[in-house]
MARDREN-797533 format. One record per residue: z, x, y of N, C-alpha, C, O, CB in turn. Coordinates in steps of 0.1 Angstrom, whole numbers, padded with zeros to 4 digits, always signed. Glycine has a CB too. Example, Ala and Ser with C-alpha at 12.3 -4.5 7.8 and 13.67 -1.06 7.14 Angstrom:
# residues 2
+0078+0132-0057+0078+0123-0045+0078+0132-0033+0085+0142-0033+0090+0113-0045 +0071+0128-0022+0071+0137-0011+0079+0129+0000+0080+0134+0011+0057+0141-0006 
# end
This chain:
# residues 101
+0161+0185-0011+0159+0192-0001+0156+0178+0007+0148+0170+0005+0146+0204-0002 +0167+0179+0018+0162+0169+0026+0149+0170+0039+0146+0178+0048+0174+0164+0031 +0142+0158+0032+0131+0160+0042+0127+0147+0047+0124+0137+0040+0118+0166+0035 +0128+0147+0062+0128+0132+0071+0140+0129+0065+0133+0123+0057+0114+0119+0069 +0152+0127+0060+0158+0118+0051+0166+0113+0043+0177+0107+0042+0155+0118+0047 +0153+0121+0035+0152+0116+0019+0156+0128+0014+0156+0138+0020+0136+0112+0012 +0161+0126+0002+0162+0139-0010+0155+0139-0017+0154+0131-0026+0172+0140-0019 +0149+0148-0015+0134+0150-0020+0138+0167-0033+0143+0178-0030+0120+0153-0002 +0133+0163-0043+0135+0176-0051+0132+0190-0044+0123+0191-0036+0127+0175-0064 +0141+0202-0050+0134+0212-0043+0118+0215-0044+0111+0208-0051+0140+0224-0046 +0112+0227-0035+0098+0228-0042+0096+0232-0047+0105+0241-0049+0090+0229-0040 +0086+0233-0055+0083+0240-0071+0065+0245-0066+0058+0238-0059+0084+0223-0089 +0060+0256-0070+0047+0262-0071+0041+0248-0076+0046+0240-0085+0045+0276-0081 +0028+0247-0067+0014+0238-0074+0011+0247-0085+0008+0259-0084-0002+0235-0063 +0012+0235-0101+0012+0246-0114+0021+0247-0118+0021+0254-0129+0009+0258-0114 +0031+0243-0114+0043+0240-0123+0052+0230-0123+0061+0228-0131+0051+0249-0123 +0048+0221-0109+0053+0208-0111+0043+0200-0115+0047+0190-0119+0060+0203-0101 +0025+0202-0114+0020+0188-0119+0019+0189-0132+0008+0188-0138+0006+0184-0113 +0030+0190-0140+0028+0186-0154+0040+0172-0153+0041+0165-0163+0032+0201-0167 +0047+0169-0141+0060+0166-0143+0052+0147-0143+0043+0142-0136+0073+0172-0130 +0059+0143-0154+0051+0129-0156+0062+0114-0152+0069+0106-0159+0047+0128-0175 +0058+0114-0134+0070+0101-0129+0062+0097-0116+0057+0103-0107+0089+0106-0125 +0065+0081-0118+0062+0078-0099+0073+0083-0089+0085+0083-0090+0061+0059-0094 +0063+0087-0081+0075+0096-0068+0063+0099-0050+0051+0098-0048+0081+0120-0080 +0072+0101-0043+0066+0097-0031+0064+0117-0031+0073+0121-0038+0077+0086-0016 +0055+0128-0025+0054+0138-0030+0050+0147-0015+0043+0140-0007+0045+0136-0043 +0055+0160-0010+0050+0165-0003+0044+0176-0002+0051+0187-0002+0056+0165+0002 +0031+0177+0000+0033+0189-0003+0032+0200+0010+0023+0198+0019+0024+0191-0015 +0039+0207+0010+0039+0222+0018+0035+0236+0013+0030+0241+0002+0052+0225+0022 +0040+0242+0028+0037+0257+0029+0046+0268+0030+0057+0263+0029+0032+0259+0039 +0047+0278+0031+0058+0291+0044+0055+0300+0041+0049+0304+0031+0075+0293+0045 +0061+0306+0053+0056+0315+0053+0076+0323+0053+0086+0316+0051+0043+0316+0066 +0076+0339+0056+0089+0339+0048+0101+0339+0059+0112+0345+0058+0089+0354+0038 +0097+0328+0076+0102+0322+0076+0108+0307+0078+0120+0304+0080+0103+0327+0079 +0096+0299+0074+0099+0281+0078+0085+0276+0063+0075+0281+0059+0090+0275+0103 +0092+0265+0060+0080+0252+0059+0071+0250+0066+0071+0255+0077+0084+0240+0060 +0064+0246+0062+0054+0234+0068+0050+0225+0060+0050+0227+0048+0042+0238+0074 +0044+0213+0067+0039+0201+0054+0032+0202+0060+0031+0206+0072+0044+0186+0049 +0020+0196+0047+0004+0196+0047+0003+0183+0048-0003+0177+0057-0004+0201+0034 +0013+0175+0035+0005+0159+0027+0018+0154+0026+0028+0161+0025-0005+0160+0009 +0019+0140+0027+0025+0133+0020+0016+0127+0012+0005+0125+0017+0033+0127+0025 +0018+0123+0003+0011+0108-0008+0021+0103-0021+0030+0108-0027-0007+0114-0018 +0018+0096-0020+0026+0085-0033+0012+0082-0047+0000+0078-0047+0032+0063-0023 +0022+0089-0057+0016+0084-0074+0027+0077-0078+0039+0076-0073+0012+0099-0087 +0017+0071-0091+0027+0065-0103+0031+0080-0111+0042+0083-0116+0016+0052-0114 +0021+0086-0112+0024+0097-0118+0020+0111-0117+0010+0116-0122+0023+0095-0127 +0026+0114-0114+0032+0132-0106+0024+0146-0121+0025+0158-0120+0063+0133-0106 +0018+0139-0132+0012+0148-0140-0002+0152-0137-0007+0163-0139+0013+0145-0152 -0010+0137-0131-0022+0144-0126-0025+0158-0115-0020+0160-0105-0027+0135-0122 -0036+0164-0123-0038+0173-0116-0041+0182-0098-0052+0183-0094-0043+0172-0121 -0030+0188-0092-0032+0189-0081-0042+0191-0072-0044+0189-0060-0027+0193-0080 -0049+0200-0085-0067+0210-0081-0071+0199-0085-0070+0203-0096-0075+0227-0090 -0077+0187-0087-0081+0180-0091-0086+0164-0075-0095+0156-0075-0070+0179-0102 -0073+0167-0066-0069+0163-0055-0079+0161-0045-0084+0172-0045-0060+0170-0052 -0084+0154-0038-0096+0153-0032-0092+0159-0016-0100+0158-0006-0101+0136-0033 -0078+0165-0015-0073+0171-0002-0072+0186-0006-0068+0196+0001-0057+0163+0005 -0076+0185-0018-0072+0200-0023-0079+0213-0015-0074+0224-0017-0076+0201-0039 -0089+0212-0008-0091+0218-0003-0086+0225+0013-0085+0236+0019-0099+0213-0005 -0082+0213+0014-0077+0210+0030-0063+0225+0028-0064+0237+0032-0069+0185+0034 -0050+0219+0020-0045+0224+0014-0047+0238+0013-0042+0245+0022-0045+0218+0005 -0056+0245+0003-0059+0260+0007-0063+0263+0017-0059+0274+0018-0066+0266+0001 -0072+0258+0031-0067+0258+0042-0058+0261+0047-0057+0272+0051-0069+0252+0045 -0047+0253+0049-0043+0258+0058-0022+0262+0046-0010+0261+0048-0046+0245+0075 -0026+0264+0041-0016+0276+0031-0011+0285+0036-0019+0288+0045-0024+0283+0020 -0003+0291+0036+0006+0301+0048+0005+0316+0031+0000+0314+0020+0031+0290+0056 +0012+0328+0038+0014+0337+0032+0021+0336+0013+0021+0342+0003+0022+0343+0042 +0029+0322+0018+0041+0319+0002+0035+0307-0008+0041+0304-0018+0061+0311+0006 +0025+0302-0004+0016+0297-0014+0019+0280-0012+0025+0274-0003+0020+0304-0030 +0012+0276-0022+0013+0258-0022+0024+0256-0028+0026+0262-0038+0001+0248-0031 +0039+0243-0021+0045+0235-0028+0038+0226-0029+0026+0224-0027+0055+0233-0024 +0055+0217-0035+0055+0202-0039+0069+0202-0040+0077+0209-0046+0047+0198-0053 +0071+0188-0030+0087+0186-0036+0086+0168-0035+0080+0160-0028+0104+0195-0024 +0095+0168-0045+0091+0146-0046+0100+0145-0045+0108+0153-0043+0085+0135-0060 +0102+0130-0046+0116+0125-0048+0109+0108-0055+0105+0098-0049+0129+0126-0029 +0111+0109-0066+0111+0094-0076+0115+0085-0073+0127+0082-0072+0117+0092-0085 +0105+0076-0071+0108+0062-0066+0097+0051-0075+0086+0049-0071+0103+0061-0047 +0101+0045-0089+0092+0032-0095+0089+0023-0085+0077+0020-0085+0099+0023-0107 +0093+0020-0079+0093+0010-0073+0078+0014-0066+0077+0024-0059+0106+0008-0064 +0065+0006-0069+0054+0010-0061+0052+0003-0043+0042+0007-0036+0042+0005-0071 +0061-0005-0039+0061-0013-0023+0073-0002-0017+0075-0004-0005+0067-0036-0023 +0083+0010-0023+0089+0015-0017+0087+0024-0015+0093+0030-0006+0096+0014-0018 +0076+0031-0025+0068+0041-0020+0061+0042-0011+0064+0051-0002+0063+0043-0026 +0050+0033-0011+0045+0028+0001+0053+0028+0014+0045+0031+0023+0042+0017-0002 +0066+0025+0018+0071+0024+0025+0076+0040+0030+0075+0047+0040+0079+0015+0022 +0081+0041+0021+0082+0057+0022+0076+0071+0032+0079+0079+0041+0079+0060+0009 +0061+0067+0021+0052+0075+0024+0043+0072+0038+0035+0080+0043+0044+0075+0013 +0047+0060+0043+0042+0059+0053+0054+0065+0064+0047+0073+0071+0037+0045+0055 +0065+0065+0067+0077+0063+0074+0072+0076+0071+0062+0072+0075+0091+0054+0070 +0069+0091+0067+0076+0099+0067+0059+0107+0075+0060+0117+0081+0085+0102+0052 +0046+0100+0073+0042+0100+0077+0035+0099+0089+0025+0105+0092+0043+0099+0072 +0042+0089+0096+0051+0085+0112+0058+0098+0119+0057+0102+0131+0066+0073+0108 +0063+0102+0111+0078+0110+0112+0080+0127+0113+0087+0134+0120+0086+0106+0098 +0070+0132+0103+0069+0145+0099+0063+0153+0107+0053+0146+0111+0063+0147+0089 +0062+0163+0112+0054+0173+0122+0043+0177+0112+0044+0175+0100+0063+0188+0129 +0032+0183+0118+0022+0189+0107+0016+0179+0099+0014+0167+0104+0030+0198+0097 +0014+0181+0091+0004+0175+0081-0006+0167+0089-0008+0157+0095+0011+0166+0072 -0016+0184+0081-0031+0183+0087-0041+0176+0078-0052+0171+0080-0039+0198+0091 -0034+0176+0069-0044+0176+0058-0042+0158+0057-0052+0154+0052-0039+0187+0043 -0033+0147+0059-0033+0139+0065-0039+0128+0070-0041+0116+0067-0032+0143+0068 -0043+0137+0085-0053+0136+0098-0071+0135+0098-0079+0130+0105-0050+0150+0105 -0069+0144+0084-0087+0142+0082-0090+0135+0068-0102+0132+0065-0096+0159+0083 
# end
């Protein structure tokens, strides 16, 4: 899936994707029957961390649409590159209500 010019993995429901062990930039998103909506961009050294414990979990729940919560990720082992990609996407993607709070 192309997100902001980067080649991310296809979205997976949160709860399925949260056991993936890898360093990555990730986008939390939701959808209705027509469109995807970006809620949050982050980066982590280990996607296996449980998203239900994330500090923005309640924000994601607040803004989710009828299609539920999904995550798409871009593997990137280099921490500096992850931060650059995260910053770039936060500056350019529409929405991201949970990055603004």
